[in-house]
Every structure is written in structure tokens, then in C-alpha cells.
C-alpha positions, 0 to 999 in steps of 0.5 A, a space after each residue: 288351692 283356692 279357685 281359679 289356681 286350682 283349676 289352671 293346675 288340673 287343666 295343665 296336669 290334664 294336658 300332660 296325662 293326655 300327651 302321655 296317653 296319646 304316646 302309649 296308644 301310639 300307633 294302634 290309635 290316633 292322637 285325635 281319638 285319644 284326645 276325644 276320648 279324653 275330653 269326653 271323659 273330662 266332660 263326663 266327669 265334670 257333669 257328675 261333679 268331679 273337681 279335685 283329682 279330675 285329671 287323674 280320674 279322667 285318665 283312669 276313665 280314658 285309659 279304660 275306654 281306650 283299651 276297651 276299643 283296642 280289644 
């Protein structure tokens, strides 16, 4: 998938995954905490050069951080 179309697809995928994480961690963590964690993970991954599979990687990283936060 070329350029902008790929970026839009990844963004939509990440949005869906973020919504899923919000539901998964409710009510233990607020939606704001979950969203900020996913956003931070996405930003960190993009800085390291991850582009393909960004949504999947951000979800996995965020899930690990959120679980750690609950422990």
C-alpha cells in the first residue's frame, strides 16, 4: 500500500486497538491513561523508525506498560 493510504490505514487500526484497550482496562485505568500510554508508545516507536505494523507494535507495548502499571 503506497504512502498516505498506508498511514491512514495504520492510524485507523491504531484507533480500533486503542478503543479495545480502553475497554480491556476499564475501570481499573481511566480512558485518558490508556490513550496517553498508547500515544506515547506510538511516538516512541515512530522515533525508532517503525512504520509497518505500527498499530500492532504500539498495542503490544502499551498493553505491557498498562499491565505493569496495574501490578
